[in-house]
C-alpha positions, -999 to 999 in steps of 0.1 A, spaced: 235 107 351 238 89 317 224 103 285 217 78 257 197 72 226 177 41 218 204 25 198 227 1 217 216 -31 235 251 -31 251 245 3 265 212 -7 280 229 -36 298 256 -13 311 229 10 326 210 -19 340 238 -36 358 254 -4 370 221 5 385 219 -28 403 253 -22 418 242 12 433 211 2 452 185 -24 457 157 -28 432 125 -9 436 97 -34 441 64 -26 423 46 -59 427 57 -86 452 45 -122 450 12 -111 433 6 -81 457 7 -45 446 34 -25 464 32 7 443 8 33 428 11 51 395 10 89 400 2 115 373 -3 153 375 -36 165 388 -46 174 352 -25 150 331 -20 155 294 -38 129 272 -4 114 265 5 110 302 -29 94 309 -24 70 280 11 61 292 -3 53 326 -29 30 311 -3 12 290 20 7 320 -8 -6 342 -22 -29 315 12 -46 307 19 -50 344 -15 -67 348 -8 -90 318 25 -100 334 13 -105 370 -25 -103 371 -22 -73 394 -36 -39 384 -18 -9 401 -40 20 410 -35 53 392 -39 84 413 -35 122 408 -4 136 425 -25 156 450 -42 124 461 -11 101 462 -4 83 495 24 98 516 41 64 520 49 35 497 64 32 462 53 56 436 57 55 398 56 91 387 46 96 350 49 129 331 56 164 344 46 163 381 57 185 410 76 157 426 98 154 395 108 190 397 116 186 433 138 156 424 157 179 400 141 168 368 134 197 344 111 184 317 115 216 296 153 209 294 149 175 279 159 169 243 130 165 218 110 134 227 135 127 254 129 107 286 143 110 321 144 77 340 153 82 377 149 60 407 150 70 443 146 49 474 108 50 470 100 63 435 105 57 398 103 88 377 94 85 340 93 120 327 94 130 291 92 158 265 55 154 257 32 171 232 -4 181 240 -20 163 211 -37 129 208 -15 101 220 -19 82 187 -9 111 165 27 109 151 31 147 156 25 143 194 59 141 211 58 111 233 88 112 257 69 99 287 52 71 267 86 62 252 100 59 287 72 36 297 78 13 268 116 13 275 109 2 311 84 -25 299 110 -39 275 138 -39 300 120 -50 331 91 -72 318 108 -83 285 76 -72 267 78 -76 229 51 -65 204 53 -89 174 22 -78 156 -10 -58 163 -35 -72 188 -34 -92 220 -20 -124 204 10 -105 191 18 -90 225 44 -111 244 44 -105 281 62 -132 302 44 -141 333 59 -134 368 47 -127 403 72 -101 413 83 -70 394 113 -50 406 129 -20 388 167 -16 390 183 18 397 180 43 368 196 77 364 197 84 327 182 105 299 171 87 267 162 103 234 154 89 199 183 86 176 161 95 146 142 127 147 114 111 126 105 75 126 77 70 101 62 38 87 31 47 67 2 25 78 -6 10 43 -44 14 48 -50 20 11 -87 16 4 -95 17 -33 -122 1 -55 -115 -36 -61 -133 -67 -72 -122 -85 -40 -133 -82 -4 -111 -62 19 -122 -53 54 -157 -48 65 -162 -12 79 -160 -25 114 -131 -47 107 -112 -18 91 -118 4 121 -106 -23 145 -75 -30 125 -67 6 121 -69 12 159 -48 -19 167 -21 -10 142 -19 26 155 -13 12 190 13 -12 177 32 15 158 33 38 188 46 10 209 75 8 185 80 46 190 68 56 156 66 94 157 87 125 152 104 153 172 95 180 147 64 183 125 75 181 88 52 186 58 66 174 25 58 152 -4 52 157 -42 48 195 -39 36 208 -73 10 184 -85 -18 211 -86 4 238 -99 -2 235 -137 -39 243 -130 -30 271 -106 -1 288 -125 3 271 -159 -15 298 -179 3 328 -162 37 312 -156 44 284 -181 81 290 -177 80 274 -142 72 240 -158 92 214 -177 102 222 -213 98 189 -233 100 187 -271 97 225 -273 65 228 -251 60 238 -215 39 218 -191 24 183 -192 30 165 -225 -7 158 -227 -37 169 -207 -38 154 -172 -3 139 -174 23 142 -147 49 169 -151 81 181 -135 92 216 -128 118 239 -144 137 239 -111 164 263 -123 139 292 -127 146 319 -100 111 332 -101 98 297 -92 122 296 -62 109 330 -50 73 319 -53 79 287 -33 95 308 -6 66 333 -7 41 305 -1 62 291 27 65 324 44 27 329 41 21 295 56 43 302 86 25 335 92 -8 317 91 3 288 114 34 297 134 32 264 153 31 243 122 58 227 101 88 250 95 103 233 65 102 243 28 88 215 6 111 211 -23 100 176 -34 95 172 -71 63 156 -84 60 119 -87 80 118 -120 115 120 -133 131 155 -138 123 161 -175 130 197 -182 151 202 -213 157 239 -211 193 252 -215 195 265 -179 183 232 -163 207 212 -185 235 236 -176 229 227 -139 234 190 -147 267 173 -141 286 150 -164 266 119 -173 277 84 -159 289 58 -183 261 35 -172 232 36 -149 204 12 -139 174 17 -161 152 30 -133 175 60 -127 182 71 -163 187 78 -191 197 113 -181 208 118 -145 197 152 -132 208 150 -95 230 181 -97 202 203 -109 180 192 -80 208 197 -55 213 232 -68 175 238 -66 173 228 -29 204 249 -21 188 279 -39 156 275 -19 177 273 13 196 304 4 163 323 2 147 307 32 175 315 56 170 352 50 136 346 67 147 321 93 184 311 98 172 277 110 151 270 80 149 235 66 145 225 30 133 190 22 136 171 -11 135 136 -26 165 119 -43 142 99 -66 142 83 -101 167 101 -123 179 123 -94 183 94 -70 220 90 -77 242 115 -59 254 147 -77 281 141 -103 301 172 -93 316 182 -59 285 201 -47 282 210 -10 248 213 6 238 229 39 231 204 67 196 219 70 188 205 36 171 171 43 173 147 14 151 116 14 168 89 -6 144 66 -25 164 34 -33 140 20 -58 158 -13 -63 133 -36 -46 143 -68 -27 157 -94 -33 188 -78 -48 220 -91 -62 251 -83 -43 260 -57 -68 226 -40 -65 229 -40 -27 263 -23 -29 251 2 -55 224 14 -31 250 19 -3 272 38 -27 244 62 -36 238 68 1 274 76 7 276 99 -24 247 120 -10 263 120 25 294 135 10 275 166 -1 270 176 35 232 174 35 212 155 62 198 122 50 166 104 56 155 71 42 123 73 21 119 39 4 90 23 -14 103 -13 -13 83 -23 18 52 -21 -4 65 -53 -21 52 -88 -13 14 -86 -16 1 -113 10 28 -138 2 56 -150 25 80 -127 7 109 -125 32 140 -104 26 149 -95 62 187 -100 60 192 -78 30 168 -52 44 185 -51 78 220 -49 61 209 -18 42 191 -1 72 220 -6 96 245 6 71 226 38 66 219 42 103 257 40 109 263 66 82 243 96 90 206 86 88 185 111 108 150 101 99 129 75 80 97 76 60 87 41 48 60 38 22 44 16 33 36 -12 57 19 -41 39 6 -54 72 9 -91 63 17 -100 98 11 -138 94 33 -142 63 59 -114 65 63 -113 103 101 -113 107 106 -86 81 79 -64 97 92 -69 132 128 -61 122 115 -30 104 99 -18 137 127 -28 160 155 -12 140 138 22 146 146 19 183 176 -4 182 194 2 149 227 -12 162 212 -43 177 225 -74 159 200 -88 135 202 -123 150 192 -109 184 162 -91 170 151 -122 152 156 -142 183 132 -118 201 106 -125 174 109 -162 174 110 -164 212 73 -155 211 66 -190 197 80 -207 228 90 -243 222 81 -239 185 107 -211 180 132 -232 162 106 -247 139 91 -213 131 126 -200 123 131 -229 98 98 -220 83 107 -184 76 143 -192 66 128 -215 40 106 -187 26 136 -162 27 156 -187 6 126 -191 -18 123 -153 -21 160 -148 -27 160 -176 -53 135 -156 -73 164 -135 -86 173 -165 -108 138 -171 -120 127 -160 -155 118 -123 -153 132 -101 -126 113 -97 -94 128 -64 -84 119 -29 -95 110 -42 -130 96 -75 -144 68 -97 -132 73 -88 -96 63 -52 -97 48 -45 -63 15 -30 -73 6 -59 -96 22 -87 -78 -11 -105 -73 -11 -112 -110 19 -134 -107 14 -148 -72 9 -184 -84 40 -183 -106 63 -169 -80 48 -191 -52 35 -223 -69 13 -249 -51 44 -271 -43 59 -243 -22 28 -240 -1 26 -278 4 62 -279 17 56 -248 40 25 -264 54 46 -293 65 70 -270 83 42 -253 102 28 -287 111 62 -294 127 59 -261 146 24 -270 158 37 -303 172 67 -286 188 43 -261 205 28 -290 224 9 -280 255 20 -244 253 -14 -229 244 -2 -194 235 26 -207 213 1 -230 195 -22 -200 189 7 -181 174 16 -210 151 -21 -212 141 -19 -175 133 9 -182 108 -11 -211 94 -39 -186 88 -15 -164 68 -3 -194 48 -37 -206 39 -47 -170 29 -17 -167 7 -25 -201 -9 -61 -191 -16 -49 -158 -32 -24 -176 -54 -51 -200 -64 -74 -171 -75 -44 -156 -94 -39 -189 -114 -76 -190 -124 -77 -153 -134 -45 -157 -155 -60 -187 -172 -30 -209 -162 -51 -237 -150 -61 -255 -182 -89 -275 -165 -105 -245 -148 -132 -224 -163 -125 -187 -160 -157 -184 -141 -141 -206 -114 -126 -173 -104 -159 -162 -91 -162 -193 -69 -126 -189 -58 -133 -152 -49 -163 -162 -29 -142 -188 -9 -116 -161 -4 -142 -136 8 -156 -160 32 -122 -168 47 -115 -131 51 -148 -124 67 -143 -152 92 -107 -142 102 -104 -104 97 -106 -99 135 -74 -118 140 -54 -90 122 -35 -117 103 -35 -94 72 -41 -58 62 -70 -68 39 -73 -33 26 -38 -34 12 -44 -69 -1 -76 -60 -19 -60 -29 -34 -32 -49 -49 -57 -74 -63 -77 -45 -78 -46 -34 -97 -36 -69 -107 -66 -89 -116 -87 -81 -146 -117 -100 -133 -143 -115 -157 -179 -104 -152 -191 -129 -126 -213 -152 -146 -229 -177 -122 -240 -201 -149 -276 -189 -152 -286 -197 -188 -298 -170 -213 -321 -171 -242 -328 -148 -272 -355 -122 -273 -363 -121 -310 -364 -154 -329 -356 -140 -364 -325 -118 -366 -310 -97 -394 -274 -101 -406 -248 -81 -388 -238 -63 -420 -205 -50 -432 -183 -40 -417 -191 -63 -388 -194 -44 -355 -170 -53 -327 -168 -48 -289 -135 -30 -283 -124 -43 -249 -95 -35 -226 -92 -60 -198 -117 -88 -198 -151 -95 -211 -176 -123 -213 -199 -131 -243 -229 -153 -236 -246 -170 -266 -279 -190 -267 -272 -220 -289 -295 -245 -305 -287 -282 -306 -259 -288 -331 -250 -251 -333 -214 -240 -328 -202 -210 -309 -189 -184 -335 -170 -152 -330 -141 -132 -345 -112 -120 -324 -86 -94 -332 -57 -83 -310 -42 -49 -313 -12 -35 -294 -16 -7 -269 17 11 -263 47 -13 -263 27 -43 -250 33 -75 -268 10 -97 -247 -15 -118 -266 -52 -118 -262 -63 -150 -244 -97 -166 -248 -117 -196 -235 -150 -210 -247 -170 -226 -219 -201 -248 -226 -230 -259 -205 -221 -272 -172 -190 -249 -169 -171 -273 -192 -140 -258 -210 -145 -266 -247 -115 -248 -261 -89 -222 -252 -62 -203 -270 -47 -169 -277 -44 -143 -305 -10 -127 -311 -8 -89 -314 -17 -79 -349 -35 -111 -358 -71 -123 -359 -89 -156 -357 -124 -168 -365 -137 -191 -338 -160 -220 -346 -163 -242 -315 -189 -270 -316 -211 -272 -285 -219 -306 -270 -256 -297 -265 -281 -269 -267 -279 -242 -241 -257 -213 -231 -220 -211 -242 -197 -184 -229 -166 -168 -244 -142 -153 -219 -117 -128 -233 -86 -114 -215 -69 -86 -234 -39 -85 -210 -41 -46 -213 -40 -47 -251 -71 -41 -273 -94 -71 -280 -119 -65 -308 -146 -91 -305 -175 -98 -328 -202 -122 -315 -216 -140 -346 -243 -162 -331 -278 -150 -336 -284 -144 -299 -252 -133 -282 -244 -104 -259 -216 -90 -238 -222 -95 -201 -222 -63 -180 -231 -44 -160 -196 -28 -161 -173 -30 -191 -139 -15 -197 -135 -2 -233 -106 12 -253 -107 35 -284 -135 34 -309 -162 8 -304 -194 1 -323 -227 12 -307 -242 -13 -283 -279 -21 -276 -295 -28 -242 -330 -36 -231 -351 -12 -211 -378 -32 -192 -415 -26 -193 -427 0 -168 -393 16 -163 -394 54 -161 -357 62 -159 -323 45 -159 -287 54 -151 -255 49 -170 -222 56 -152 -191 65 -172 -155 72 -161 -121 77 -177 -93 55 -166 -64 80 -170 -62 118 -170 -67 133 -204 -86 102 -217 -122 110 -222 -153 98 -240 -186 113 -252 -216 92 -246 -248 95 -268 -279 76 -257 -305 68 -285 -341 57 -278 -359 29 -298 -372 55 -323 -337 67 -332 -340 99 -311 -311 113 -291 -322 109 -255 -291 121 -236 -254 129 -240 -226 132 -215 -188 136 -216 -162 127 -190 -149 159 -175 -124 144 -150 -113 111 -134 -139 93 -113 -174 81 -120 -200 103 -135 -237 93 -136 -260 100 -164 -297 98 -156 -320 91 -186 -358 95 -186 -379 69 -204 -408 86 -223 -442 68 -225 -442 40 -250 -404 36 -251 -400 10 -223 -400 -27 -231 -377 -20 -261 -341 -19 -270 -321 13 -267 -285 20 -277 -255 39 -267 -228 53 -290 -192 61 -279 -178 91 -296 -146 112 -296 -146 138 -268 -144 175 -274 -113 175 -251 -86 149 -246 -83 116 -264 -106 86 -268 -87 58 -252 -96 40 -219 -130 44 -204 -156 24 -185 -193 22 -188 -217 7 -162 -254 2 -168 -276 7 -138 -290 -22 -117 -325 -15 -131 -314 -27 -165 -306 -63 -176 -268 -66 -177 -265 -74 -215 -251 -54 -244 -255 -66 -280 -244 -56 -315 -280 -53 -327 -313 -49 -309 -327 -83 -322 -296 -101 -309 -302 -93 -272 -306 -120 -246 -322 -123 -212 -316 -145 -182 -334 -177 -177 -341 -209 -197 -362 -209 -229 -399 -213 -224 -399 -241 -251 -377 -257 -277 -356 -234 -300 
């Protein structure tokens, strides 16, 4: 018997050929005729039943033949049998499933049977905590015998070469995963966004297909772990009673301002004891649950300045990448985890403590500390790809430094979040890092997350999956597996992705870094998509895929897979096009062209979401964090409600905007558009405020920008009477805008504000009995108090943001107060600070906000001449 892990392609071949030498192959299907049955226990586990279904389906795809599945007590006495899972016949053959290693698989052939018996859990087959030894064995056989490959989720991404005969060589071996956890988070992030992601049905279908795909690549774990940023709720739970457990910064314990993130005082012994007390209680409540102590710091650097914490720190390095400094506190966190372990082993000698090596505790300890092997440290190498050679080596050096402490290492990166929907390929650098770490003590992974851009980032995603089962397989062999799925177009497709990898790597020399800092920050990459991947790059790539399409020739499946890549390329091009319009980089395009571009993008996504070419939930989330979209003005003209208007008065009121805003003005013939713009810095942001004036017919009349600290008075002649629009983009600074035309209003219904802003007026239509305003704060600790005033000057309602998330304020309209202008004032809150907040007026109200009641506008052309 041979015992092996899924790690060596050479070892697989040794097993295969030695088996052939021992006995004749076991024939399952011969010349299109079934010669075997699949046998499960009389009451199989859900996982064994699923394994049988997967085996039968892939055999059908290869041969067109469906093998019958029978319970063991109904199996025929003669013929070839494929036994799956713990069956009585396996025990009779000497297979002890209970003695298998965690998630292990026993493969054994006899003269008339193939046994695939694994260490299985009782849970749902798709759940990562369900041990899948039998299922893993099925996939191993499918890969070896049928040469099945899973390139991406769905039928098109499943490669099953056709054949009429299937024969299994002789097996006598035990396999087990090399990594005790293989985790790639699914990337199904669904957050509010101005762009279309999946439809509900599309999301459900994609989720299911991706779950199947991940399990086919053996994503799962041998032991249930529960870890992650452990103390995020603790200030609210314990801050008043135990402030000493929390960071000391500038002489104060706890968050530096309400709602802000915080770190712990990890040197405090009482904190250690309380963590262990909670762990002990959790074990008593759920003995079958996770056994580990969660020692992962919150999602923030270690900031505590107390003498005891600083005494735990080692000597400081002479220099450190900015992401991991300025003060390195790795020694204190290593001591923290060891202190937790010392307490935990008093309860359980096999106790495991888990922690993250993250931000300023990502580098290894600076002193010769030794950690117990049951301390699992997840390294977070937050230098994103592409990297310089020096950065690549630095990451490896950090890994080796942690390995020297004696702890057990797992890889917990964020860098696979990078790339948005673009053909952002870094497969060679990634594989180099992964295989180095796998060869130097890596025992688990936890990747956050999978972008799911299968049609643009396919090689990287495939290698990510494949290395989890074959970490020692040469990269070129893995890539050859991927490209072989394109049949006669394989060489052309490889040239296509090699070109994109060269393009991605060259971004290191572009203005602004594309790694962990600079314009390429993963969560806002959509903002710069058009700059990093300009139109010329898409045109050249389209030519390469046209070559691949011609090379595919009459191979219909290969042609479909090339068309799949073309879908991804076109989608990326459309997204970059939207980015250019939103950024104002297209001098000829009106900012309202973004609305049209978004509609085209939404239509494309709706048409193709079922192909699974892209995780559209991830794409839409990145767009929501990247694009400050203008209010979607469709060009409908507006006109004033009150012909005579009073002066604005001194000081002039202003809309205080954060993000973007659109002012619509009703102009008479010969009238110019007039406004005042001021730009104020928020934080350390030096970005200017950008503006565009658009006349009738969506014609750009003038554009420009206002530097931080400066102001301009706009006077832009209009070519004709009608509606002119001013689009303002604050680039996350503060834009103060005063609309000076008689009839001009800010377009809603939703507006992002910052700091103090003048009261705004809105129209309540005739007959309306109530309306709704929705307010929300953008960040914790940033609040606003809202005061609604009726046309008579009476306070009608008030509200204050109490927490993050939208809050609705319902306002009743008394008799005689409809058909008139109301107002809302934004005031300092009783708690927190007045900074970022959002107000949305209900759909029952016209979406216009003005400086004064007499300056309001409404949709539609004028009834007559001005």
